[in-house]
N, C-alpha and C positions, 0 to 999 in steps of 0.2 A: 522427507519426499520420499516415496517409493520408487522402485525402479520402473513400475509400469507407468506411472504417472508422467514418467519423462520419455521413456524409450519404448516403442514397439518391439525393438529388437532388430539387429543388424539384418539386412536383406540378403538372401543366398540366391545362388542359381544352382539347381540340383541337376546333375547330369547321369542319368540311368545308363549304365553299360550292359552290354548283352549278356555278360555273365550274372547280371542281377545287383552288382555292386553299386554303389552310388559314390560319386564325387561331387563334393561339396565346394563352391568356389563363391568368394565374395563377389556381389553385384558390383560392377566396374561402374564408376560414376561417368557420365556423359562430360563433355568439355563445357556444356553449361553448367552442370551441377557443380564442377570443379571451380569455376569462375565466381559462382555464387559463394563456396565455401570459403574461397579466399577473400572476398568482398566482406563476408559475415565476420571472419576472423578479425581483419583489419578494422572493421567499424567498432567491434567491440573492445579492440585494444585501445583505440583512439578515445574512446568514450570515457574508459576508467582512468586512463592516463591523465584526463584534464580534472578529475575529481581529487582534492587533497584529504588525505585520511581525517585530518583534524576537522575539515568542514562537514563530516557524517559520523563523527564520534568515534571512530575507530582510534583506539591508542597505537602509539607508535613505539615499537619495542626492538631494539636493536638497529642495525645500519639497513638501509633501504637502496636498491641500486637506482630506483625510478622514484620522483616525488608523488606519484599518482596511487590510485589503489592497486592491490595486487589480484590475481584471481582469487586466493583465498578470502580476501576481503570483500569482493563482491559475492562470492558464494555465501559468507557469513551474513552479509545485510540482506541479501534475497531470501535468506532459510532456505537453501537448497545445498545438497551435497557437493564438495569440491569436485569430486570425481565427475559428475554430471554436468556440471558448470565447465570444467575442463574440456570435455568432450565438445561442448556445445561451442565454446569459443574457437576450438580447433576446427569447426566447420561442420561437425556432425548434428544437423539440424533434424533430420528425419526422426519423426515420432515425437516430437517437443509437443506439450500442451499449451493452451492459450494461458492457463494458470501460471506455468513455469515463465512464459514470455511476459506476462503481468509483473511477476515478481523481479525480472532482471530489469524491465524498464524502470520500475520504479526505484531500484538499487542505484542504477545508473543516471537516476534523474533525467530522463530521456524528455525531451520536449514532444509535443503532439507529433510533429512532422518527422522525428527521429524514431518514434514509436512505430508510426505506419511504416517506415522504412525497415525497421527491425521485424515487425510482422510478415512484410514483403518477403525479405531474404530468408525468413523461416519458413514460406509457403503458405502463409495465413492471409485471409481477407480482415482487414482492420475492421473492429466493432463499428457501426453505423453510430454516429452520434458521439463517439468517445473523444475524437479529435477537437470537437467543438467545445466540449466541457472542459478539456485541459487548457484550450487557448483561451477561453473566457475565464478560467480560474487564474490564469496566468497574469491575464491585465488587471486583476484586483491586487496584484502584487504591492504596488505603491501604496494602495489604501492601507494594507494590513500593515505596512511598516511605519504608515503616517499613525497609525492607532497602536503604537508600539508599547504604549504606556498600560495597555490592557491586553488580557489573551484574545487572540481572533485568529479563525481560521475560515476556509472555504470547504465545504462538502459537497460530494455529490449527491443525487437523489437516493442513493444506497449507502450511504454513510461513510464514503471513502473520503479520507480527507486529503484535498488536492492542493492545497496551498494553505500556510499558516506563518505567523510571524515568530520572533524569536522568545517573546514573553509566554506564547501557548507553549513552545516546546520546553521551555523550562518549567512549565506547570505540568505537562503531561508526557514528556520524554519522547515525543512521537520520532525524532530523527533515530532513536535508538532502536527503533523497532523494526524487525525483518519487514522486507515487502511483502505485499501481496494480502492475503486475507487477514493476516495477523496485524496489519496496519489499519484495517477497518475499525472506526470508531466504536460501533456496535459490538463488533466481536470482542475488542478490547474489554468493553464494559462487563461482558459477562463471562469472557475465558481468562482474562488477565488478573490474577489475585491483587497485582499492585494497583491497578486503577479502581478496582472494587474498594479496596481497602480505603481509598482516599475519600470517597463519598460519604458523608455522614448520613444522608438519607438516600441510600443506595436503591431501595427498593422503589421510591418514587421516580427517581430518574429512570429506573430500568423498565417501569411500568409504562411509562409516557413513550419511551423510544420504541417498545414492542407494539404500542398502539399505532404509532405514526408508521412502524415496517408493515403493519397489516393493511394500511390506508394506501400504500404505494400502487400507482399504475402497474398491473402485471402484464403489460403488453409491451412489444417494441424491442429495441436492442437491448434493454436494461434487464430483460427477464432471465436470461442466463446467469448474470451475475448475482441477481436477487435469489433466484433458487439455489444456487452454491452457497450464498449466505446463510441462508434461512436452514439449508443442509447442515452446516458447521454449527450454527447456533443450537439445532436441536441436540446436541449432545449435551447440553446443559440442562439440567433438570429444573434450574430456574427459570430458564428460558421457556421451557415446555410448560410450567404451570402458568406462567403469564399470558403465553399466548393461548391457553386454554380459555383464558377470561373473554375473549372476543371482543376485546376493547378497541375502539377507533378513534384516532385523532389526526388532524392533519397539521401541517406547520403553521397554519395561521391561527391555531387555538392557543389562548395563553399558556406560557409555558411555566412550570415551576421554578422557585428560586433554587440555585444550586448552592447546597451546602457542602464545603469539604472540610476534612480534617487533615492537616500536614504536620505529622510528628510533633514536635515540642513547641512549633509555631501556634496551634491552637487551631480553634475552628474559623474558617474563611466563608464568608457569604459572597455570593455574586448574583447581579441580576442579569440574567440573559437578554441581549440585544440581537434580534433574528430577522434578518431581510431575506426573502425568499424571491428568487428569480424564476417565473412560473414557466416561461416560454423555453423552448428546447433550445440548448440543454438545460435542465433544471438544476440550479444550484442554490445552497443555501449558506449564508454568511453569517457567522455568528461573533459576536463580541461579548465577552464576560465583564461586567462593569462591577469593579470592587464595592460593596457597600457597607463594610464595617472596619474599622480601625485595623486589625489583624491582617486583612486581606490587601487593603492599601499598602501596609509596610511590608508584607511579604513579596508583592509584586515590585515594589521599589527595590528590594533586596536581589531578587533573582535577574532583574534588569541589570543593575550594576554588577553582577557576576558574568552574566552574559557579554556585556561590554568589555570586559576585561579580557575575556577569553576569545573575544572575535578578532 
């Protein structure tokens, strides 16, 4: 993350003297600013303290003074520099970007209400419709766990992974991803070599995903996120080539079979089962049903492994 993405720079008051010299003094925070900074610091400290490192895939090395996440852990999970996160948690919220807040919110696993509060403390209006999407995806948690024998997840209309079960995580290693754009399923499909290497028919899957992206409604509150995602994806030559085909598909169209190649396990075949919530917020529920013996056995193996470490 670049410095400009996080901070516009400290604000200063310039005093010109009669001699022409200039004295530069840091801008003094008001009582309201100081109160907000203290609240931001306390809020972030409380939220990282409640998360155990093992729950988010952070290795524990050496002794820790407290059981929760450290500042370094949060910075790593969010994919931001420790310096910038340290400044932010200290109360220096001036100049942060929405993308930065999105990364921190995901790393700390904030609820919709908590995200809204964080945005408020940082001086941002919460994106319209996002609170609904997060709350709605959370209500599907019991269903995801009930389907624990198959990989299942809930996505936003812009391919953000909102919720998933342990079996999905074992297959796609989502909890190990930095927060923000790097955790987006479509971004990973094009930009993460590990994900691309898993798909036996990568181009078929990628072609369908790009066709769905083109079909998305380009109005409303999701537009900024959609434009940011497309900008990031345009760095991929493969994405640009598929985008140039001008193909369109909606989520109701038949979806191709998912074929994956997992190391020495071999070829795994899954039939995607997709449910789409069309009203606002639009959510996509995906379950991958194993259809060959290798897939069924692999899912049983990863589930046993997940249960042992939970």
